[in-house]
C-alpha positions as CSV (number, residue, x, y, z in Angstrom):
1,M,-13.3,5.1,-5.0
2,G,-13.2,8.9,-4.2
3,N,-10.5,10.2,-1.9
4,T,-9.2,6.7,-1.0
5,D,-5.4,6.4,-1.2
6,Y,-5.3,2.6,-0.6
7,L,-7.4,-0.5,-0.4
8,I,-7.0,-3.5,1.9
9,F,-8.1,-7.0,0.7
10,S,-8.3,-9.6,3.5
11,H,-7.9,-13.2,2.4
12,S,-8.5,-16.5,4.1
13,G,-9.6,-19.8,2.7
14,P,-9.3,-23.6,3.0
15,H,-5.8,-23.6,1.5
16,A,-4.5,-20.6,3.4
17,A,-2.4,-21.5,6.5
18,Y,-3.5,-18.2,8.1
19,P,-5.5,-15.1,7.0
20,F,-3.5,-12.4,5.2
21,K,-4.0,-8.9,3.8
22,N,-3.0,-7.3,0.5
23,H,-2.6,-3.6,0.4
24,V,-3.2,-1.8,-2.9
25,L,-2.0,1.8,-3.4
26,T,-3.4,4.3,-6.0
27,L,-0.9,5.4,-8.5
28,E,-0.9,9.0,-7.1
29,K,-0.2,7.7,-3.5
30,A,2.6,5.4,-4.8
31,K,4.2,8.4,-6.6
32,E,4.0,10.5,-3.5
33,I,5.6,7.8,-1.3
34,S,8.4,7.3,-3.8
35,M,9.1,11.1,-3.9
36,L,9.3,11.2,-0.2
37,E,11.7,8.4,0.1
38,R,14.0,9.9,-2.5
39,S,14.1,13.4,-1.0
40,D,17.2,14.7,0.7
41,Y,15.3,15.5,3.9
42,F,14.7,11.7,4.4
43,I,18.1,10.6,3.3
44,H,20.0,12.5,6.0
């Protein structure tokens, strides 16, 4: 996987009303995003 922070899986099939995408984050990127969202800089 290397330096990839996320993966996108596109889905469509006979039972799907429309194509959709799932986004999967690495644990490190999820931690980084959660720290940014909790910081005082982004709260004010």
